[in-house]
C-alpha positions in Angstrom: -14.4 -3.7 9.5 -11.2 -3.6 8.0 -9.4 -0.6 6.1 -6.8 -1.3 3.2 -4.6 1.1 1.6 -3.6 0.0 -2.1 -0.4 1.4 -3.5 0.4 1.5 -7.1 3.7 2.7 -8.3 3.8 3.6 -11.7 6.4 5.2 -14.0 5.2 8.5 -13.6 2.9 8.6 -10.6 2.0 6.8 -7.1 -1.5 6.1 -6.8 -3.2 5.1 -3.3 -6.6 4.1 -2.6 -8.2 3.6 0.9 -10.6 0.6 0.6 -13.3 -0.3 3.5 -14.2 -4.0 3.5 -17.0 -5.4 5.3 -18.4 -8.8 5.5 -20.8 -8.3 2.6 -19.4 -5.2 0.7 -16.3 -3.4 -0.3 -16.2 0.2 -0.9 -13.4 2.7 -2.0 -13.3 5.6 0.5 -10.6 7.7 -1.2 -8.2 7.7 -4.1 -5.0 10.0 -4.5 -2.4 10.4 -7.1 0.8 12.0 -6.6 3.2 12.7 -9.8 6.8 11.5 -9.2 8.3 14.4 -11.3 6.9 16.9 -8.6 8.4 15.3 -5.6 11.7 14.1 -7.2 11.4 10.3 -6.2 8.8 7.7 -6.1 9.5 7.2 -2.3 8.8 11.1 -1.8 5.6 11.0 -3.8 4.5 7.8 -1.8 5.2 9.6 1.5 3.0 12.7 0.1 0.2 10.3 -0.9 -0.2 8.4 2.3 -0.1 11.4 4.8 -3.1 11.0 7.3 -4.3 7.7 6.2 -5.2 5.2 8.9 -5.7 1.6 7.6 -5.2 -2.1 9.1 -3.0 -3.1 6.0 -1.2 -2.1 2.9 -1.0 -3.7 -0.5 1.1 -2.8 -3.4 1.6 -3.0 -7.1 5.0 -2.6 -8.7 6.1 -3.4 -12.0 8.0 -6.7 -12.5 11.3 -5.1 -13.4 11.2 -3.0 -10.3 10.0 -5.7 -7.6 11.4 -8.7 -5.8 10.0 -11.3 -3.6 11.5 -12.8 -0.5 10.0 -15.7 1.5 10.3 -15.6 5.2 10.3 -18.8 7.4 9.6 -17.9 10.9 9.2 -20.1 13.9 6.0 -20.9 15.3 6.6 -18.7 18.5 7.5 -15.6 16.4 4.4 -16.4 14.0 2.2 -16.1 17.5 3.8 -12.9 18.1 3.2 -11.3 15.0 -0.2 -12.2 15.1 
């Protein structure tokens, strides 16, 4: 059914996991790890880690000092367009 890509941005590496979720079961199809030092930046390591992945959704984990949260309030018409 649904395929998710989970992203973990750490101090030294970026890890991604492709997870396949069905009604009764969840399985990890693939895991990749890219060292940030080899790519020069976390964004370059992330780009390298997700090449070729096809998924319905993405989720991420980022350390608290490097993250922020913004709540968006959308009108109902815009919510319907987004799905």
